[in-house]
N, C-alpha and C positions, 0 to 999 in steps of 0.2 A: 429448420422447416421453412420453406418459402411461402409467401402469400401473394395474392393479387388483391388489391383493395381498390375498388372503383369509388372514386370520390365525386359525388355529385356537387356541383358548385352552385353558388347563389347568383352567378352571372349568366343567367339563361339567355339574356339578350346578346351576349357574346358567344354563346353556343359552344362552350368547351367543357370537357370533363377530363378527369385525371385517373390513370391507372398506376398504382404504385407496386413495385416489386422489390424484394430483397435479394433475389437470385438472378444474376444477369445471364447465366448460361441458358436458361429456358426461353429467353426473349432476344438473344443476341442477334439473330437474323433480322427480326423486325426492327430492332433498335438501330442497327447499322444502315438499314434501308432508308431511314429518315435523314441520315447524315451525309454530307459530301465526302468524296474520296479523301483519304488521308487526314480526316478531321481528328483532333486530339481527343474527342469523346468516343471514338470507335471502341467497340467492345474489347478488342485485344489489349488496348492500352489500359482500359479500366480494370480488366481482369488481372493485368500485371500488378497494378496497385494492390489489389486484393491479396495476391500471392505474397506480396511484401509484408503483409500482416502488421501494419503499423499499430502500436499499442493504443488501446482505449478508443478505437475508431471502428464503427460499423458503416455499412453502405446501403443506400436506397437508390432505386432507379424509377423514374417517373415518365410515363408517356402522357403527352397532352393531345387530346382529340378535339378537333373542331369540325362540327357537322359530321361527326362519327368517322372522321378520317384523321390519321395521325399527322400532326402538324409540328410537333416539337418534342424534345426530350429534356429532362432535368436530371443532373447527377448530384446526389447528396452524400455528404459524409456527416455522420453523427458522432460528435466527440464527447466522451465522458470526461468532462473537465474536473480535475481533482487536484489535490495538493502537490502532485508531481509536476504540474504544469505551470507553476509560478514560483518566483523567488520569495521564500517566506521571510527573508531578512527585511523585506520592504514593509512587513507588518509587525515588527517587533515593538514599535512605540506603543505605550499604553492607550493613546488616543484612538488606536485602530483595533481595539479589543473586539468590538462587535464584528467588524469585517473579517478579522483573523479567525474568529470562532466560526463564523458563517462559512467561510471558504474551506477551512481545514476539515470541517465535519461533513461537508456536502460533496456529492457527486452531481455536478450540474451538466445537464445535457444541452449541447449546443448544436443547432442545425446549420450546417455549412453547405451552400450551393457553390461547388467548386472543389479545388484540391488544395488541402492544407500544405502539401509538400512540393508544390510547383508555383512558379510565377507565370502570369499571363495565361491562365488556364480557366477561361470562362466556363461555368458549370451548366450552362443551358444553351440550347440551339433551337431556332425556329426556321422552318423552310422559308417562310415569308418574314423578312426583317421587320415589317410593320407590326408583327405580333410581339416584338421584343418588349413593347410597353406593357405586356401582360405579366412580366416576370414577378413583380412584387405582389400582384393579386394572386398568382399561383402559389407563391410561397405562403401567403396568408391563408389561402384555402387549404393547403396541405396541413398547416399548423392547426387550423380549426377542426379539421376532420379527424386529426390525431389517429391515423391508422396504426401507429406504433404503440398507442396507449402510453405515450411519453410526454412529460411536461418539459417543454424547451424554455430554458432561461434566456436564450439569445438566439437570434437568427442572423446569419451573415451571408449576404450576396457578394461574392468575391470575384475580383478581377474582371469586371465588366469591360467589354471592348469599347463601349461608348458610355458617356455619362447619361443619367436619367433625369428627366425634367424635374427640377427642384420642387415644383408644386405637387407633382405626383408622389415624389418621395415623402414629402411632408404629410399629404393626405392619407397615405398608407401607414403612417406612423413609423417610418424609418428615418435614419439620419445618415448623411454622408460621413464616412470615416476618413477625414482629411489627412490624418497623421501617417497613413500608410503610403510610403513611396519606395521605389527601387532605384538603385544607382547604376547608371550605364556609362560606359566609356566608348566614344566613337573612335574608331581606328582610322587615322589619317592615311591618305593615299601615299604620302611620302615615307611612311613608316614601313620599311622593308625588313627591318630587323629590330631586336630589342634595343640595340645601341642607338638606332634612329629615335626611338621613343625617349630614351634617357637624355639624348642630346637636345631634345626639344624642351627640356625642363629648365627653369630658371636656376641661377647659380646656387641658391640656397637649397632647392629641392634636389638638384643634381648631386651636390655634396652629400646630402642625406641618403639618397638612393645608393651611391657608391659605398657608403658605410654599411648600409643594410645588406647589400649584395656580398660584401667582403665577409660579413659575419656568418654567411651561409657556407663558407669554405669548410670542407670536411664532411658535409652532408650529401649523401648520394640520393639520386632520384631514380625511381623506377615505375613505369606504368604497369599495372597489375592485370593479369588475365583473370577470367572468371574463376578458374581453379585457385589462383593466388589470392583473389579477393576472399574466397571461402576460407582459405587457410589463415588469413589475417583478420577474419570477420570480427572476432572478439576484441582485438586491439583497435580496429577501425571504429567500432561502436563506442569503446571506452574513450577514444580521442574525440569523437563527435560529442559525447556527453560532457566532456570538459568544457567545450565551447557553449553547448546548449544550456548548461546549468548556470552560466553567467548572465543569461538573458532574463529580463523581468518576467516575461510571459513566454511559455513554450507551448504553442498551439499544436499539440501532437508530438509524439516522440518516435524515433526510428529504432529499428533493431537490426540484428545481423542479416535477416532475410532481405531487407530492403535493398542493400547495395548489391547483393548477389543477383537478385531478380532484375535490378536495373541493367546490369551488364548482360544478363541472359537475354533480356527482351530487346534492348537497344543495340547490342553489339558494338560496332565501331562508332556509333553515334553517342556512346557513353564511355567515359574513361575515368579510372580512379588511379591517381598517381600517389605512390607512397614516398615519404621522405625518411631516410634512415641515417641514424648516427651509429656507426659500426654496424651491428646487426639488429639494432632496436628501431622499430618504427616509431617516430616521434611526431609524425604529422601526415596528413593526406589531403588531397584536393580532388573532388569529383567534378566532372564537367559534362555538359550536354552540348551536342553539336547540331545546329539547324542549317538551313540553306545559306543564310546570309549573316547569321550571328551565332555566337556561342554563349553559354551560361556557366558561370561558376555555381555549381549546384549546392553541395554541402561540403564543408571542410571540417577537419578535426586537428587538434594539436595538443601537445603536452606543455602546459604552462611551466613545468619544471625547466624546460629548455627554451622557452619563448624569449626571455630577455637576452640570453647569451647568443642565440642565433636568429633573432628577429623573425621567428617562424611565421607569424601572421602576415607581415609585410612581404616576406619572400614567397609565401604561397600566393599572395595577391599578384606580385610581379610575375610569377610563373604562369598564372592565368593570362595576363596581358601578353606575355611572350608567346604563348600558344596561339592566341587570337591573331597576332601579327604574322606568325610563321605559317598559319593555316589559311591566311588571306581573308579573314572575316572582316566585315565592315563595322561590327559593334560587338562588345562583350557586356553581358548582363552580370553585374557583381552582387546583386541581391539587396536585401532590406537592411541588414545590420551594419554596425561599425561605419556610420556615415562619414565621420571625420577622416578616418583612414582612407576611405575610398575617394573622398573629395580631394585629399592630398595627392592621390594618384592621378587625378584629372577627371574623375567620374562626375556626372551631373545627375541631379534628382529628377525622376520621372514620376508624375502623379499616377496612382492606381485608383480606379473607380470602384470603391467598395461601399456597401450600404449595410447598416446594422440596425437591429431592433433588439432592445434589452428589456426584459420583464421589469416592471416597476418594483421598488422595494430595495432590499439589501443587495440583490444581484446588480441593479442599476448603480447603486452606490459603490459596490466593489469595482465594477467596470470603470466608472469615473475615476476612482482612486488610482487604479493601475495605469490608466491612460495618462493621467497627470504625472504620475511617478516616472513613467517611461519618458515622457517629453522633457521632464526636468533633468533626467540623466543624460539624454541626448544633447540638449542645449541647442544653441544656434550658431556656435563658433564655426562649425563645419561649413556653413553656407558661404563663408568668405574665402574658403580655400580654393586656390587655383594655382597649379604649379608651373604653368607654361610661360615661356619667355615673352611671347607677344603680348600677354596681358600687361606685363610691366611696361613694355614699350608703348602700348596704347594709352596707359595711364599717364606716362611721362609726356606724351604728345598732347593729351587733353589738358594737362597742367600748364604746358607752354601756351596753348591756345587761350587758356583762361587769363594768363598773364598779359 
């Protein structure tokens, strides 16, 4: 059952009010009228996410009115965060008894402004960019009004296109989430083939790349149609979960519907490539194609075969190969496995996220998981750079120093 909740705010001087909905169908026309053409928050894209039915996620849609006229929209995902969404091995030490019991027994509702399953997907839009400064106030007002009768243990403003004034962030009791970055590889003009890419690597990394590529011999590659994705859906999700379950935190989990719906909605702008050993699918790579860049979306692999065939690195190389052959300027490689991606030449790009966590055990649990994640990631990946000219530049600098 849908609802419309008018949220009267305490910012009368700013003159805005909020209307919240749980059903986009009944407001799609008015929603789209606020947004520019082809904007990622258009109703058809958001309804596609709904049809994908991600687990433990519900949706809310917020209109912002200023002087009784619609001036902006906010897209929310509410995540029921529970024991499926974190690596319980991190909490096995006796000293973490309180955190373990708190997290294992709880279903913690988190309010996300944005899309858990996409990169660079800002969850709000204002007709006038000057109103962007209202974002944190509107999140706080929505939380205080509590139209869902839900207690939120955390609020995440995700993938902001621009940073927010630090004083404003602090005064609204949010904090920047500095540890969230994505890895990108810029495609050089001289790379016309994958061989051009590998030839730009230093001797050490070229030797390693050749070894990785050779280990992939005997593995066949096939881009799947929508029908074939549906046929392999159970295997695709099983392979995805093998990767996801190794992560410290899994903010939302995908199911069979997701990949089918992505292909159905995006058509040629989305691909899912399967990797087969004989007739068994042992890995996959899904990719999204934009105007000037492409994105490695979600991958999956069987760790049973990963060592023998270097599945992860070969999937990474396949994405780079596709970006070069399709003429893109950049490939987005995502947030995880930073060391592997840095070894392929990717560089870190800061993402502007802002978070507020309820005080008490929820805040303690968040702090623990954040520190645990950073300790596992480490800093070694930051020094990785596989390209020849870096070594040449370092040698020239050393000669100049002499």
